[in-house]
C-alpha positions in Angstrom: 0.0 0.0 0.0 1.1 3.6 -0.7 0.9 5.9 2.3 0.3 9.5 1.1 2.6 12.2 2.5 1.4 13.5 5.9 0.2 17.0 6.4 2.3 19.7 8.1 1.5 23.3 9.1 1.3 25.7 6.1 0.1 23.0 3.6 -2.8 23.7 1.3 -5.8 21.4 1.1 -8.5 21.4 -1.5 -12.3 21.0 -0.8 -14.3 19.4 -3.6 -17.9 18.1 -4.0 -17.8 14.6 -5.5 -21.4 14.0 -4.3 -23.5 16.8 -2.7 -22.3 20.3 -3.3 -21.9 23.2 -0.9 -25.4 23.4 0.5 -26.9 26.5 2.0 -26.4 25.1 5.5 -22.7 24.5 4.9 -22.4 28.0 3.4 -24.0 29.6 6.4 -21.6 27.9 8.8 -18.5 27.7 6.7 -16.7 30.5 8.5 -16.3 28.1 11.5 -14.9 25.3 9.3 -12.5 27.6 7.6 -11.3 28.8 11.0 -10.7 25.3 12.2 -8.5 24.5 9.1 -6.7 27.8 9.3 -6.2 28.2 13.1 -6.5 24.7 14.7 -4.7 22.8 11.9 -2.7 25.7 10.4 -3.7 24.7 6.9 -4.6 26.8 3.9 -7.9 26.0 2.2 -8.8 26.2 -1.5 -12.0 25.2 -3.2 -13.0 23.3 -6.3 -14.2 25.5 -9.2 -17.7 23.8 -9.2 -18.2 23.4 -5.5 -21.2 25.8 -5.4 -22.9 24.5 -8.6 -26.0 22.5 -7.9 -28.9 20.7 -9.5 -32.2 19.3 -8.2 -30.3 16.4 -6.5 -28.0 18.9 -4.7 -25.2 17.6 -6.9 -23.8 18.7 -10.2 -22.7 17.2 -13.5 -20.3 14.3 -13.7 -18.0 16.4 -15.9 -17.8 19.2 -13.3 -17.1 16.8 -10.4 -14.5 14.9 -12.4 -12.8 18.2 -13.4 -12.6 19.3 -9.7 -11.3 15.9 -8.7 -8.6 15.7 -11.4 -7.6 19.4 -10.7 -7.2 18.7 -7.0 -4.9 15.7 -7.5 -2.9 17.4 -10.4 -2.2 20.6 -8.4 1.2 20.1 -6.8 0.5 22.8 -4.2 -2.5 20.7 -2.9 -1.4 18.1 -0.2 -4.8 16.8 0.8 -8.3 16.6 -0.7 -11.5 16.8 1.5 -15.0 16.1 0.3 -17.4 18.9 1.3 -20.0 16.4 2.4 -21.6 13.1 1.5 -24.7 12.4 -0.6 -25.8 9.6 -2.9 -24.0 9.6 -6.2 -20.2 9.7 -6.0 -20.2 6.2 -7.5 -21.3 7.9 -10.8 -17.7 9.1 -11.2 -15.8 5.9 -11.0 -15.9 5.0 -14.8 -14.8 8.5 -15.7 -11.8 9.0 -13.4 -8.4 9.0 -15.0 -6.7 6.8 -12.5 -3.2 7.7 -13.7 -3.9 11.3 -12.4 -4.4 9.9 -8.9 -1.7 7.2 -9.0 0.9 9.7 -10.2 -0.1 12.2 -7.6 -0.7 10.3 -4.3 -2.1 12.5 -1.6 -4.5 12.4 1.3 -8.2 12.0 0.3 -10.7 12.2 3.1 -14.5 11.8 3.5 -17.1 9.4 4.7 -20.7 8.1 4.1 -21.3 8.2 0.3 -17.6 9.1 -0.2 -16.8 5.5 0.7 -17.3 4.7 -3.0 -14.3 6.9 -3.8 -12.3 5.7 -0.8 -12.5 2.1 -1.9 -12.2 2.8 -5.6 -9.0 4.8 -5.1 -7.6 2.0 -2.9 -8.6 -0.7 -5.4 -7.3 1.1 -8.6 -4.1 2.7 -7.2 -3.1 1.0 -3.9 -3.1 4.4 -2.3 -4.4 4.5 1.3 -7.4 6.9 1.6 -9.1 8.2 4.8 -12.6 7.8 6.2 -13.0 10.9 8.4 -14.7 14.2 8.7 -15.8 16.1 5.6 -15.5 19.8 5.3 -19.0 20.3 6.6 -18.1 18.4 9.8 -15.6 21.1 10.8 -18.5 23.5 11.2 -19.5 21.7 14.5 -18.9 24.1 17.4 -19.4 21.8 20.4 -17.7 18.6 21.4 -15.4 18.6 18.4 -12.0 18.1 20.2 -12.1 14.3 19.8 -12.6 14.6 16.0 -9.8 17.1 15.7 -7.5 15.0 17.8 -7.9 12.0 15.5 -7.4 14.1 12.4 -4.1 15.1 13.8 -3.2 11.6 14.8 -4.1 10.0 11.4 -3.3 12.8 8.9 -0.3 14.6 10.5 1.6 11.8 12.1 3.0 8.4 11.2 2.8 7.1 14.8 0.4 4.3 15.5 -2.5 5.2 17.7 -5.3 3.6 19.8 -8.9 4.3 19.2 -10.4 5.3 22.6 -14.1 5.8 23.2 -15.1 9.5 23.3 -16.4 10.9 26.6 -19.5 12.4 25.0 -21.3 11.8 21.7 -24.4 13.3 20.0 -26.9 12.5 17.3 -28.6 15.8 17.0 -29.1 18.2 14.1 -26.2 20.4 15.2 -25.9 21.9 11.7 -29.3 23.5 12.1 -29.0 24.8 15.7 -25.5 24.8 17.2 -26.7 25.8 20.7 -29.6 23.3 21.3 -27.4 20.2 21.7 -28.0 16.9 23.3 -24.6 15.4 24.4 -24.8 11.8 25.7 -22.3 10.1 28.0 -20.4 7.4 26.2 -20.7 4.0 28.0 -17.8 2.6 25.9 -17.4 0.0 23.2 -19.8 -3.0 23.0 -18.0 -6.3 23.0 -19.8 -8.9 20.9 -17.1 -11.6 20.2 -13.8 -11.9 22.0 -10.5 -12.5 20.3 -7.7 -10.8 18.5 -6.8 -10.1 14.9 -4.6 -8.0 12.6 -5.5 -7.0 9.1 -6.1 -4.3 6.4 -8.8 -1.8 7.2 -11.7 -2.0 4.7 -14.8 0.2 5.2 -16.8 2.1 6.1 -20.3 2.9 4.9 -22.0 -0.5 4.5 -24.8 0.5 2.0 -22.2 2.2 -0.2 -19.7 -0.7 0.0 -22.4 -3.0 -1.3 -22.9 -0.7 -4.4 -19.5 -1.7 -5.5 -19.8 -5.5 -5.2 -18.8 -7.4 -8.3 -17.1 -4.3 -9.8 -13.4 -3.5 -10.5 -13.7 -0.9 -7.7 -14.3 -3.4 -4.9 -11.2 -4.3 -2.8 -10.8 -7.9 -1.9 -11.7 -8.5 1.7 -9.2 -11.2 2.5 -6.9 -10.6 5.5 -8.9 -7.5 6.4 -10.7 -6.1 9.4 -14.0 -4.6 8.3 -14.9 -1.3 9.8 -18.7 -0.9 9.0 -21.3 1.8 9.8 -24.5 3.1 8.3 -26.9 6.0 8.6 -30.4 6.4 10.0 -31.9 4.5 7.1 -30.3 1.3 8.2 -33.1 -0.3 10.4 -32.4 -3.7 11.9 -33.8 -5.7 9.0 -31.9 -3.5 6.4 -28.7 -3.8 8.3 -29.1 -7.5 8.6 -29.5 -8.0 4.8 -26.8 -5.5 3.9 -24.4 -7.4 6.2 -25.5 -10.7 4.8 -24.6 -9.5 1.3 -21.0 -9.1 2.4 -21.0 -12.5 4.0 -21.8 -14.0 0.6 -18.6 -12.7 -0.9 -16.2 -15.6 -1.8 -13.4 -13.9 0.0 -15.3 -13.2 3.2 -13.9 -16.4 4.8 -10.5 -14.6 4.9 -11.9 -11.6 6.9 -10.2 -11.4 10.3 -12.4 -9.2 12.4 -15.3 -6.8 12.5 -15.5 -3.3 14.0 -18.9 -1.5 13.9 -19.4 2.2 14.1 -22.2 3.7 16.3 -25.6 3.7 14.7 -27.9 6.7 14.7 -30.8 6.7 17.1 -33.3 6.9 14.2 -32.1 3.6 12.9 -33.6 2.0 16.0 -30.7 -0.5 16.2 -29.8 -1.0 19.9 -27.2 -3.2 21.5 -29.5 -6.2 21.7 -30.4 -5.9 18.0 -26.7 -5.9 17.1 -25.9 -8.9 19.3 -28.9 -10.8 17.9 -28.0 -10.1 14.3 -24.3 -10.9 14.7 -25.0 -14.1 16.7 -27.4 -15.3 14.0 -24.7 -15.6 11.4 -22.3 -18.6 11.6 -19.7 -16.9 9.5 -19.2 -14.3 12.3 -19.0 -16.8 15.2 -15.2 -17.2 15.2 -14.0 -13.6 14.6 -13.5 -10.8 17.2 -16.3 -8.2 16.9 -16.6 -4.9 18.7 -19.3 -2.2 18.2 -20.3 1.3 19.2 -17.0 2.7 18.0 -16.8 6.5 17.2 -17.1 6.5 13.5 -20.1 6.8 11.2 -23.0 9.4 11.3 -22.8 10.4 14.9 -20.4 13.0 16.4 -17.5 13.0 17.2 -15.6 10.7 14.9 -12.3 9.0 14.5 -10.3 9.2 11.2 -9.5 5.8 9.7 -7.0 4.8 7.0 -8.7 2.7 4.4 -6.1 0.3 3.3 -4.1 0.9 6.5 -3.3 -1.8 9.1 -5.2 -2.3 12.3 -4.9 -4.7 15.3 -7.8 -5.5 17.6 -7.6 -7.3 20.9 -11.0 -7.9 22.5 -11.3 -9.5 26.0 -13.5 -7.2 28.2 -14.7 -3.6 28.3 -11.6 -2.5 30.2 -8.8 -4.4 28.4 -10.0 -4.4 24.8 -8.0 -2.3 22.3 -8.3 -1.1 18.7 -5.0 0.0 17.3 -4.2 1.6 14.0 -0.6 0.5 13.2 0.0 1.7 9.7 -1.7 4.7 8.2 
């Protein structure tokens, strides 16, 4: 795997819109995001030419999005590329990307949710590690953001391995609408489902987006991997069950070493008992270590994960279990 050069103070990053464009909500709060990049991370921010263009699907043409993607990777001054937010259609771009532009200009690419399609496709086509982490819109969050910022620094600025610790507080509120009316919840820690230990390549993260790539040239082989999976509020128990089952049918799934699940949103109505029931119902998962309620996915705050990086998990009990990112 190719590890992109890490960020350092003074570097320039480019914000592009491979899926949804810069919505009105993001525009209103973008001053806070820009301040975080400039002052907290000491980075300079530039924007894709078409980032404010929009259509009825809150996206824009394939040509515009491809142009911004290619321009971001071709520009030697740009050291990292962040998606402005997720959406529903970044998989439209995959057949139109000039993969030589990316492979000849390896750099950090970061986003989550629908951006998972690009994370996995870049990994599959170029062997460049990508990053599942906050999008530009996430940096607008004013409260309880320190955990997210800390893991951006750990993953994108340093080569040192790090441990994923549970956040102290988490939230699943519409913070982007009202930054003051917040509902912060005490974190009870990770949920242990199966004990054991494993080491493998990180593959993930958004389950419904991963399954859009099955059978295509853009789907990375899961063998010798630890799957980091999450989904949004649409993933009710029955939907999560069948989406997970779709992965289990992959010929290479027998080589998967472990499973780490991100925290589900409240609106999904997937509680701890549901997770345990679904996992325990699948024989393919009975012999691998599995841990859940980890801080990635569609709740806040979130860890930054290297897709294609190396992780090690050791699960025994709620006190001694450990998730380590070794290579990123």
